[in-house]
Backbone as CSV, one residue per row, in Angstrom:
resi,resn,N_x,N_y,N_z,CA_x,CA_y,CA_z,C_x,C_y,C_z
1,MET,1.134,-1.332,0.003,0.018,-0.037,-0.371,0.806,1.086,-0.156
2,GLY,2.103,0.979,0.520,3.052,2.731,0.156,4.625,2.150,0.368
3,VAL,5.067,2.931,0.947,6.493,3.554,0.957,6.793,4.439,1.756
4,VAL,7.543,3.940,3.020,7.416,4.991,4.206,9.228,5.310,4.084
5,TYR,8.981,6.925,4.113,10.334,7.228,4.262,10.251,8.500,5.532
6,LEU,11.870,8.282,6.061,12.046,9.475,7.277,12.353,10.927,6.760
7,ALA,11.310,11.793,6.989,11.254,13.160,6.696,11.331,13.925,7.913
8,ARG,11.059,15.221,7.643,11.290,16.239,8.412,10.037,16.926,8.089
9,ASP,9.209,17.339,9.194,8.152,18.593,9.341,8.684,20.100,9.176
10,LEU,8.794,20.793,8.574,9.418,21.605,8.171,8.812,22.618,9.210
11,LYS,7.824,22.866,9.433,6.940,23.786,10.439,7.276,23.439,11.737
12,LEU,7.146,22.406,12.178,7.379,22.218,13.594,8.940,21.583,14.134
13,ASP,9.968,21.674,12.592,11.267,21.365,12.709,11.280,19.746,13.852
14,ARG,10.709,18.949,13.308,10.616,17.589,13.971,10.823,16.387,13.140
15,PRO,11.516,15.056,13.265,10.955,14.078,12.169,9.814,13.337,11.997
16,VAL,9.398,12.803,11.125,8.246,12.123,11.159,8.717,10.896,10.034
17,ALA,7.486,9.771,10.215,7.782,8.663,9.016,6.456,9.366,7.992
18,LEU,6.897,9.487,6.805,5.756,9.740,5.787,5.800,8.641,5.000
19,LYS,4.399,8.653,4.969,3.961,7.104,4.128,3.236,7.335,2.876
20,VAL,3.835,7.015,1.533,3.654,7.534,0.118,3.044,6.802,-0.480
21,LEU,1.546,6.486,-1.173,1.408,5.558,-1.665,1.622,6.151,-3.215
22,PRO,2.490,5.238,-3.746,2.780,5.165,-5.441,1.401,5.340,-5.986
23,GLY,2.286,6.090,-7.064,1.897,6.814,-8.274,0.602,6.048,-9.426
24,GLU,1.195,4.770,-9.371,0.173,3.807,-10.121,-1.235,3.395,-9.603
25,PHE,-1.194,3.445,-7.753,-1.986,3.592,-6.670,-2.962,4.682,-6.695
26,SER,-2.345,5.563,-6.967,-3.398,6.923,-6.502,-3.963,6.856,-7.987
27,ALA,-3.732,6.815,-8.867,-4.430,6.829,-10.432,-5.934,6.107,-10.068
28,ASP,-6.004,5.108,-9.065,-7.107,4.779,-8.993,-8.096,4.909,-8.057
29,PRO,-9.114,5.344,-8.603,-10.208,6.227,-7.451,-9.967,5.152,-6.469
30,ALA,-10.698,4.268,-6.256,-10.641,3.445,-4.748,-9.992,3.194,-4.183
31,LEU,-8.769,2.868,-4.386,-7.380,3.185,-3.732,-7.385,4.215,-3.455
32,LYS,-7.057,5.294,-3.706,-7.463,6.704,-3.003,-7.869,7.235,-2.328
33,GLU,-9.314,6.624,-2.388,-10.452,6.878,-1.654,-10.081,5.849,-0.128
34,ARG,-9.513,4.710,-0.406,-9.437,4.046,0.951,-7.981,4.429,1.471
35,PHE,-6.998,5.012,0.819,-6.324,5.896,1.392,-6.522,7.169,2.180
36,LEU,-7.000,7.503,1.870,-7.576,9.201,2.492,-8.811,8.397,3.553
37,ARG,-9.369,7.787,3.397,-10.458,7.263,4.658,-9.046,6.649,6.199
38,GLU,-8.557,6.061,5.338,-7.632,5.497,6.449,-6.830,6.109,7.134
39,THR,-6.207,7.465,6.238,-5.681,8.692,6.931,-6.471,9.443,7.728
40,ARG,-7.760,9.332,7.660,-8.474,10.713,8.347,-9.149,9.794,9.718
41,THR,-9.053,8.140,9.503,-9.256,7.361,10.497,-8.046,7.599,11.608
42,ALA,-6.738,7.503,11.026,-5.607,7.168,11.854,-5.285,8.739,12.692
43,ALA,-5.536,9.715,11.908,-5.388,10.844,12.376,-6.245,11.224,13.467
44,SER,-7.369,10.540,13.697,-8.397,10.748,14.578,-7.853,10.144,15.807
45,PHE,-6.940,9.570,16.073,-6.600,8.724,17.490,-5.606,9.277,17.991
46,SER,-6.017,9.675,19.449,-4.738,9.706,20.591,-4.673,8.646,21.267
47,HIS,-3.604,7.898,21.412,-3.148,6.741,22.275,-1.546,6.988,22.454
48,PRO,-1.274,6.470,23.967,0.402,6.503,23.715,0.938,5.621,23.038
49,ASN,0.045,4.334,22.716,0.705,2.928,22.440,0.214,2.780,20.519
50,ILE,0.015,3.900,19.809,-0.385,4.076,18.834,0.319,5.304,17.979
51,ALA,1.434,5.236,16.681,2.061,5.967,16.720,0.964,7.051,15.832
52,PRO,0.887,8.307,15.938,-0.090,9.055,15.321,-0.129,10.016,14.246
53,ALA,-1.061,9.736,13.115,-0.758,10.639,12.038,-1.363,11.718,12.016
54,SER,-0.273,12.738,11.621,-0.471,14.351,11.726,-0.482,14.979,10.662
55,ALA,-0.405,14.892,9.567,-0.806,15.339,8.910,-0.951,15.009,7.402
56,VAL,-1.798,14.902,5.890,-1.862,14.455,4.707,-1.681,15.651,3.647
57,ALA,-0.938,15.235,2.864,-0.811,15.782,1.600,-0.705,15.032,0.072
58,ALA,-0.888,16.151,-0.594,-0.897,15.366,-2.282,-0.189,16.202,-2.895
59,ARG,0.234,15.823,-3.648,1.435,16.306,-4.867,1.504,15.719,-6.142
60,GLU,0.923,16.130,-7.327,0.263,15.678,-8.500,0.064,14.400,-9.006
61,HIS,0.616,13.713,-8.892,0.371,11.899,-8.953,0.653,11.233,-7.793
62,LEU,0.829,11.875,-6.619,1.508,11.209,-4.985,0.239,11.854,-4.038
63,ILE,-0.304,10.915,-3.515,-0.644,11.312,-2.020,0.141,10.761,-0.936
64,GLY,0.100,11.404,0.436,0.700,10.768,1.669,0.588,11.003,2.747
65,TYR,0.964,10.738,3.893,0.617,10.893,5.161,1.603,11.177,5.975
66,ALA,1.776,11.751,7.064,3.200,11.797,8.240,2.643,11.453,9.577
67,MET,3.205,10.147,9.771,3.165,9.780,10.969,4.160,10.041,11.944
68,GLY,3.705,10.439,13.344,5.021,10.290,14.420,6.186,9.374,14.403
69,PHE,7.239,9.803,14.378,8.477,9.119,14.466,8.887,8.688,15.535
70,VAL,8.588,7.158,15.711,8.872,6.474,16.661,11.091,6.302,16.975
71,GLU,11.533,6.630,17.766,12.897,6.512,17.736,13.473,5.070,18.600
72,GLY,13.602,4.148,17.591,13.769,2.926,18.232,14.152,1.914,17.433
73,GLU,13.492,0.656,17.362,13.601,-0.362,16.581,12.276,-1.180,16.650
74,SER,12.076,-1.973,15.221,10.752,-2.684,15.305,11.464,-4.002,15.917
75,LEU,9.867,-4.657,16.294,9.845,-6.180,16.941,10.672,-7.332,15.848
76,THR,10.339,-7.085,14.646,11.330,-7.525,13.776,13.079,-7.268,13.716
77,GLN,13.660,-6.187,14.135,14.715,-6.112,14.284,15.493,-6.575,15.591
78,ARG,14.357,-6.339,16.808,14.966,-6.809,17.971,15.136,-8.238,17.815
79,VAL,14.339,-9.007,17.467,14.105,-10.418,17.254,15.780,-10.924,16.355
80,GLN,15.738,-10.182,15.300,16.786,-10.436,14.649,18.083,-10.051,15.089
81,ARG,18.253,-8.878,16.258,19.838,-8.727,16.853,19.458,-9.537,17.933
82,SER,18.626,-9.514,19.163,18.681,-10.725,20.210,18.109,-12.005,20.097
83,GLY,17.537,-12.563,19.330,16.402,-13.469,19.142,15.216,-13.765,19.427
84,PRO,14.497,-14.736,20.585,13.451,-14.570,20.894,13.686,-13.797,22.561
85,LEU,12.307,-13.309,22.702,12.284,-12.222,24.097,12.243,-12.901,25.498
86,ALA,12.535,-12.174,26.176,12.265,-12.880,27.265,10.574,-12.960,27.698
87,VAL,10.318,-13.814,28.807,9.059,-13.621,29.026,8.077,-12.125,30.020
88,ARG,8.895,-11.843,30.514,8.776,-10.326,31.199,8.359,-9.431,29.710
89,GLU,8.941,-9.615,28.797,9.254,-8.601,27.753,8.323,-8.658,26.677
90,ILE,7.851,-10.231,26.379,6.332,-10.746,25.782,5.082,-9.779,26.261
91,VAL,5.230,-10.426,27.721,3.763,-9.926,28.637,4.155,-8.403,28.514
92,ARG,5.188,-7.748,28.234,4.809,-5.977,28.387,4.163,-5.958,26.817
93,LEU,4.585,-6.340,25.776,4.196,-6.495,24.590,2.843,-6.542,24.205
94,LEU,2.243,-7.684,25.013,1.393,-7.899,24.978,0.131,-6.775,25.405
95,GLN,0.726,-5.855,26.696,0.044,-5.305,27.470,-0.184,-3.793,26.534
96,ASP,0.831,-3.955,26.040,1.344,-2.249,25.326,0.119,-2.270,23.997
97,ILE,0.093,-3.571,23.043,-0.570,-3.213,21.973,-1.735,-4.159,22.369
98,GLY,-1.860,-4.503,23.320,-3.471,-4.732,23.942,-4.300,-3.557,24.159
99,TYR,-3.444,-2.212,24.932,-4.221,-0.923,25.360,-4.662,-0.607,23.916
100,ALA,-3.553,-0.612,22.657,-3.682,-0.061,21.726,-5.161,-0.849,20.789
101,LEU,-5.061,-1.773,21.034,-6.063,-2.494,19.991,-7.614,-2.343,21.011
102,ALA,-7.619,-2.406,22.222,-8.582,-2.010,23.318,-9.349,-0.516,22.533
103,TYR,-8.245,0.111,22.679,-8.444,1.843,22.251,-9.330,1.735,20.553
104,ALA,-8.402,0.982,19.786,-9.040,1.233,18.152,-10.015,-0.136,18.176
105,HIS,-10.258,-0.907,18.508,-11.263,-1.778,18.702,-12.781,-0.701,19.255
106,GLY,-12.582,-0.279,19.948,-13.915,0.622,20.784,-13.866,1.862,19.993
107,ARG,-13.393,2.109,19.023,-13.294,3.076,18.284,-14.019,2.416,16.716
108,GLY,-14.201,1.267,16.606,-14.575,0.448,15.445,-13.801,0.076,14.264
109,VAL,-12.369,0.147,14.924,-11.503,0.261,13.708,-10.926,-1.404,14.576
110,VAL,-10.337,-1.747,13.015,-10.094,-3.162,13.167,-8.474,-2.919,12.274
111,HIS,-7.208,-2.977,12.895,-5.809,-2.755,12.599,-5.839,-3.513,11.244
112,ARG,-5.836,-5.051,11.358,-5.467,-5.785,10.051,-4.749,-6.276,9.516
113,ASP,-3.261,-5.842,10.060,-2.059,-6.020,9.753,-1.295,-5.922,11.002
114,ILE,-1.445,-6.683,12.383,-0.589,-6.556,13.177,0.918,-7.879,12.960
115,LYS,2.039,-7.184,12.938,2.732,-8.178,12.235,4.143,-7.555,13.151
116,PRO,5.312,-7.891,13.407,6.550,-7.670,13.679,6.849,-6.310,13.571
117,ASP,6.496,-6.124,11.799,7.205,-5.027,11.224,6.397,-3.588,11.738
118,ASN,4.924,-3.662,12.303,4.041,-2.793,12.776,4.036,-2.482,14.260
119,ILE,5.033,-3.195,14.715,5.161,-3.030,16.019,6.619,-2.109,16.399
120,MET,6.853,-1.010,17.118,8.120,-0.601,17.657,8.161,-0.659,18.805
121,PHE,9.537,-0.849,19.203,10.056,-0.533,20.652,10.619,0.787,20.631
122,ASP,9.663,2.091,21.452,10.478,3.073,21.686,11.772,3.196,22.628
123,GLU,12.397,4.381,22.418,13.341,4.529,23.543,13.036,4.238,24.804
124,PHE,11.820,4.188,25.548,11.707,4.126,27.042,11.179,2.054,26.926
125,GLY,11.291,1.620,25.883,11.191,0.479,26.206,9.750,0.018,25.888
126,ALA,8.513,1.280,25.543,7.235,0.850,25.045,7.025,-0.043,23.865
127,CYS,5.575,-0.196,23.576,5.652,-0.762,22.290,4.519,0.007,21.541
128,VAL,4.748,0.399,20.267,3.873,1.247,19.988,3.406,0.642,18.752
129,VAL,1.992,0.572,18.183,1.860,0.210,16.676,1.232,1.457,15.799
130,THR,2.166,1.251,14.742,2.515,1.638,13.463,1.382,1.329,12.206
131,ASP,1.393,2.499,11.399,0.633,1.870,10.346,-0.651,1.335,10.094
132,PHE,-2.030,2.322,10.390,-3.269,2.095,10.512,-3.730,1.710,9.345
133,GLY,-2.551,1.408,8.258,-2.675,1.475,6.932,-3.557,0.981,5.826
134,ILE,-3.820,-0.052,6.200,-5.285,-1.011,5.817,-6.421,-1.134,6.935
135,ALA,-6.358,-0.456,8.276,-7.434,-0.289,8.743,-8.610,0.138,8.141
136,LYS,-9.857,-0.424,8.925,-10.935,0.382,8.149,-12.306,-0.117,9.368
137,ALA,-12.963,1.078,9.068,-13.757,1.998,10.227,-14.555,0.631,10.129
138,GLY,-15.667,0.078,11.030,-16.446,-1.202,11.088,-17.925,-0.573,10.332
139,THR,-18.052,0.610,10.613,-19.196,1.168,10.203,-18.842,1.458,8.641
140,SER,-17.937,1.483,7.999,-17.711,2.325,6.660,-18.059,1.106,5.521
141,SER,-18.138,2.061,4.614,-18.771,0.895,3.260,-17.209,0.005,2.951
142,ARG,-17.218,-0.980,2.413,-16.296,-1.994,2.104,-15.753,-1.533,0.609
143,LEU,-14.101,-1.206,1.167,-13.202,-0.829,0.292,-12.421,-2.229,-0.178
144,THR,-12.637,-3.038,0.559,-11.449,-4.186,-0.242,-11.840,-4.974,-1.248
145,GLY,-12.958,-4.827,-1.533,-13.827,-5.856,-2.857,-13.558,-7.061,-2.558
146,THR,-14.983,-7.414,-2.851,-15.602,-9.243,-2.904,-14.356,-10.089,-3.068
147,GLY,-14.142,-11.066,-2.082,-13.219,-12.145,-1.873,-11.654,-11.447,-1.890
148,MET,-11.485,-10.350,-1.259,-10.151,-9.754,-1.116,-9.480,-9.783,0.114
149,SER,-8.409,-10.601,0.575,-8.033,-10.646,1.909,-6.974,-9.561,1.656
150,ILE,-6.803,-8.875,2.869,-5.854,-8.054,3.158,-5.397,-8.279,4.668
151,GLY,-3.961,-8.379,4.278,-2.959,-8.451,5.555,-1.718,-9.273,5.242
152,THR,-0.985,-10.016,6.100,0.231,-10.474,5.645,-0.236,-11.783,5.951
153,PRO,0.299,-13.092,5.234,-0.021,-14.145,5.441,0.313,-14.651,6.910
154,HIS,1.568,-14.783,6.789,1.714,-15.439,8.293,1.282,-15.179,9.808
155,TYR,0.537,-13.636,9.685,-0.135,-12.906,10.643,-1.694,-13.222,10.501
156,MET,-2.259,-13.877,9.574,-3.256,-13.933,9.157,-4.202,-14.703,10.084
157,SER,-5.356,-14.292,10.298,-6.236,-15.036,10.985,-7.088,-15.920,10.001
158,PRO,-7.581,-17.139,10.342,-8.417,-18.329,9.668,-9.466,-17.395,8.694
159,GLU,-9.901,-16.739,9.615,-11.044,-15.451,8.562,-10.521,-14.845,7.720
160,GLN,-9.540,-14.476,8.101,-9.234,-13.429,6.917,-8.286,-13.961,6.273
161,ALA,-7.692,-15.226,6.039,-7.230,-16.026,5.004,-8.093,-16.447,4.047
162,ARG,-9.489,-16.505,5.114,-10.535,-17.342,3.773,-11.155,-16.000,3.168
163,ALA,-10.748,-14.500,3.525,-11.305,-13.408,3.043,-12.985,-13.096,3.821
164,GLN,-13.364,-13.496,4.773,-14.147,-13.615,5.551,-14.323,-12.169,6.252
165,ALA,-15.709,-11.639,6.547,-15.515,-10.333,7.517,-15.217,-10.897,8.579
166,ILE,-14.383,-9.611,9.266,-13.416,-9.904,10.578,-13.917,-8.736,11.516
167,ASP,-13.627,-8.993,12.743,-13.646,-7.562,13.720,-12.401,-8.032,14.483
168,GLY,-12.536,-7.319,15.661,-11.336,-7.130,16.300,-11.107,-8.640,17.251
169,ARG,-11.440,-9.686,16.960,-10.795,-10.897,17.672,-9.730,-11.334,16.589
170,SER,-9.383,-11.262,14.892,-8.943,-11.402,14.203,-7.336,-10.392,14.719
171,ASP,-7.744,-9.270,14.992,-6.210,-8.638,15.694,-5.589,-9.518,16.432
172,LEU,-6.358,-10.095,17.642,-5.906,-10.473,18.488,-5.205,-11.442,18.177
173,TYR,-5.768,-12.278,16.952,-4.842,-13.749,16.888,-3.778,-13.369,15.893
174,SER,-3.493,-12.202,15.291,-2.611,-11.800,14.732,-1.227,-11.711,15.839
175,LEU,-1.713,-11.028,16.964,-0.786,-10.454,18.000,-0.380,-11.806,18.895
176,GLY,-1.353,-13.039,18.740,-0.787,-14.180,19.237,0.313,-14.889,18.919
177,VAL,0.067,-14.393,17.225,1.074,-15.453,16.212,2.178,-14.148,16.794
178,VAL,2.029,-12.992,16.818,3.312,-12.611,16.769,4.314,-12.456,18.597
179,ALA,3.345,-13.058,19.678,3.978,-13.066,20.478,4.405,-14.799,20.363
180,TYR,3.855,-15.522,19.495,4.504,-16.694,19.319,5.840,-16.551,18.901
181,GLN,6.044,-16.127,18.079,7.245,-15.649,17.273,8.357,-15.201,18.517
182,ALA,7.671,-14.104,18.941,8.698,-13.325,19.793,9.101,-14.407,21.004
183,LEU,8.269,-15.628,21.413,8.692,-16.394,22.587,9.579,-17.547,21.967
184,VAL,9.245,-18.197,20.544,9.978,-19.202,19.599,10.956,-19.042,19.309
185,GLY,10.816,-17.630,18.724,11.843,-17.566,17.313,11.322,-17.960,15.987
186,GLU,10.193,-18.200,15.794,9.627,-18.148,14.396,8.349,-18.368,14.550
187,VAL,8.127,-18.426,13.389,6.128,-18.325,12.898,5.437,-19.823,13.057
188,PRO,4.228,-20.146,13.664,4.092,-21.119,14.026,3.706,-21.866,12.573
189,TYR,3.162,-20.919,11.638,2.895,-21.651,10.570,3.791,-21.172,9.153
190,ASP,4.268,-21.768,8.209,5.105,-21.062,7.309,4.826,-22.266,6.224
191,GLY,5.532,-21.571,4.820,4.843,-22.256,3.713,5.340,-22.018,2.687
192,GLU,5.421,-22.195,1.212,5.956,-22.115,0.021,5.263,-20.730,-0.604
193,ASP,4.184,-20.024,-0.292,3.911,-19.399,-0.691,2.093,-18.956,0.039
194,SER,1.807,-17.922,-0.284,0.658,-17.379,0.527,-0.906,-18.498,0.805
195,PHE,-0.859,-18.904,-0.072,-2.129,-19.982,-0.152,-1.638,-21.187,1.034
196,ALA,-0.336,-21.867,0.733,0.145,-22.662,1.731,-0.045,-22.120,2.778
197,ILE,0.240,-21.166,3.418,0.285,-20.402,4.697,-1.013,-20.088,5.129
198,GLY,-1.779,-19.647,4.289,-3.267,-19.763,4.933,-3.905,-20.990,5.181
199,TYR,-3.331,-22.258,4.406,-4.318,-23.300,4.543,-3.989,-23.108,5.805
200,LYS,-2.740,-23.439,6.055,-2.242,-24.097,7.649,-2.702,-23.265,8.887
201,HIS,-3.023,-21.856,8.490,-3.756,-21.251,9.417,-5.289,-21.787,9.814
202,ILE,-5.831,-21.984,8.654,-7.162,-22.613,8.929,-7.437,-24.346,9.158
203,MET,-6.462,-24.914,8.583,-6.787,-26.365,8.860,-5.923,-27.354,10.113
204,GLU,-4.551,-26.673,9.576,-3.276,-27.432,10.792,-3.649,-26.902,12.052
205,PRO,-3.281,-28.069,13.107,-3.322,-27.749,14.874,-2.146,-26.906,15.128
206,ILE,-2.434,-26.600,16.481,-1.529,-25.407,16.914,-0.271,-25.958,17.325
207,PRO,1.071,-25.687,17.062,2.250,-26.442,17.094,2.882,-26.098,18.487
208,VAL,3.150,-27.184,19.113,3.527,-27.040,20.755,4.793,-26.954,20.785
209,PRO,5.873,-26.086,21.022,6.918,-25.631,20.949,7.309,-26.493,22.215
210,LEU,8.546,-26.941,22.362,9.389,-27.319,23.368,9.939,-25.877,24.552
211,LEU,9.582,-26.188,25.320,9.681,-24.542,26.402,10.418,-25.183,27.600
212,ASP,10.943,-24.231,28.108,11.811,-24.896,29.265,11.718,-24.370,30.592
213,THR,10.667,-23.346,30.681,10.274,-22.780,32.048,8.972,-23.030,32.348
214,SER,8.257,-22.625,33.421,7.027,-22.865,33.709,6.703,-21.343,33.420
215,ASP,6.993,-20.550,33.207,6.642,-19.279,32.929,6.561,-19.033,31.557
216,GLU,6.965,-19.726,30.766,7.162,-19.819,29.558,6.253,-20.821,28.903
217,ARG,5.608,-21.970,29.867,4.538,-22.631,29.559,3.019,-21.701,30.305
218,ARG,3.181,-20.966,31.022,1.816,-20.454,30.968,1.932,-19.217,30.124
219,LEU,2.740,-18.521,29.669,2.545,-17.818,28.721,2.092,-18.418,27.260
220,PHE,2.728,-19.558,27.137,1.855,-19.989,26.197,0.683,-20.271,25.956
221,GLU,0.238,-20.714,27.312,-1.343,-21.113,27.290,-1.892,-19.750,27.175
222,VAL,-1.559,-18.249,27.533,-2.302,-17.575,26.820,-2.351,-17.291,25.104
223,ILE,-1.155,-17.736,25.175,-0.479,-17.577,23.164,-1.769,-18.567,22.397
224,LYS,-1.707,-19.639,23.033,-2.854,-20.295,22.497,-3.826,-20.066,22.394
225,ARG,-4.696,-19.324,23.777,-5.741,-18.763,23.195,-5.790,-17.672,22.340
226,LEU,-5.139,-16.837,22.288,-5.534,-16.333,21.086,-5.566,-16.358,19.930
227,ILE,-4.734,-17.818,19.291,-4.644,-18.147,18.614,-5.478,-19.643,17.753
228,GLN,-6.283,-19.269,18.357,-7.460,-20.661,18.087,-8.255,-20.254,16.737
229,LYS,-8.252,-21.374,16.201,-8.942,-21.393,15.185,-10.532,-20.423,14.863
230,ASP,-10.828,-20.829,16.078,-12.729,-20.381,15.769,-12.281,-18.640,16.748
231,PRO,-12.853,-18.109,16.287,-13.032,-16.661,16.743,-13.564,-16.582,17.970
232,LEU,-14.543,-17.701,18.844,-15.179,-17.703,19.911,-14.602,-18.512,20.924
233,ASP,-13.512,-19.112,20.507,-12.683,-20.053,21.950,-11.662,-18.658,21.816
234,ARG,-10.994,-17.478,20.982,-10.140,-16.841,21.660,-10.617,-15.914,22.968
235,PHE,-10.146,-15.045,23.161,-10.199,-13.756,23.987,-11.087,-12.817,23.170
236,GLN,-12.365,-12.755,23.574,-13.594,-11.955,23.043,-12.870,-10.440,22.522
237,LYS,-12.245,-10.035,23.882,-11.779,-8.513,23.412,-10.247,-8.331,24.143
238,ALA,-9.670,-7.218,23.668,-8.463,-6.892,23.748,-8.866,-7.002,25.502
239,GLU,-9.785,-6.183,26.285,-9.609,-6.348,27.803,-9.846,-7.260,28.401
240,ASP,-10.224,-8.430,27.442,-10.296,-9.610,28.154,-8.702,-10.318,28.541
241,LEU,-8.163,-9.605,27.375,-6.263,-10.585,27.675,-5.942,-9.779,28.609
242,LEU,-6.145,-8.212,28.431,-5.132,-8.010,29.402,-5.771,-7.852,31.000
243,LYS,-6.636,-8.239,31.460,-7.423,-8.882,32.534,-6.325,-10.131,32.977
244,VAL,-6.224,-11.198,32.112,-5.399,-12.243,32.451,-4.332,-11.683,32.587
245,LEU,-3.581,-11.138,31.660,-2.004,-10.392,32.140,-1.880,-10.217,33.209
246,GLU,-2.678,-9.473,34.278,-2.839,-8.555,35.136,-3.427,-9.637,36.176
247,GLY,-3.537,-10.792,35.899,-3.500,-11.552,37.102,-4.919,-12.127,37.445
248,GLN,-6.024,-11.362,36.632,-7.564,-11.669,37.142,-7.974,-12.587,36.452
249,PRO,-8.648,-13.358,36.808,-9.542,-14.777,36.466,-10.655,-14.608,35.509
């Protein structure tokens, strides 16, 4: 959906992440409308665990928007640098992103592309969700087209892989896959192409990794609940996940 540049806001003299929709896509009225709609949605958010959108601009055949620049590294970079995360780090990740999703879902917005590249660690160690670029307000008209699945195959929920209607529980599934990867060092399902990966999300049982400590095994029980095939078997809301992480029944 776009390319992201490090840029500078000349009026406020601060760095921003500038997402630009490529020219070949901005020529498509439906894609351009989706981009503008998503920008307006992201710009309405105000939450410490969501990178804010601050401006939108159009120049000839290009349109783009500026997001708050997060000084830090992505979860992808962290895992590549250090390997699997400690249990306490994954719990904080689940809490931070859980708070962000509870906020967004409460406003009728599903992110649709929760993945390590879209989760940043800021300079204080907090996790921030970036790029609500393919999010859609639940009450808006459908812009994705009939039968088109939107997202990243390794992190798609089964219903998303089927291109079915989704809600916040799909984001929770994706967050569970992210947490699984952070704990184990690899995604639960892989394959030669997106079809093969999607099939495994839909059909294959949840793989059970070898875990060394009781803390890891307890955390895996939470992750397993997040990545159940049937949305009814998952946490129904991000708030339910947060209660469990805080030790509530």
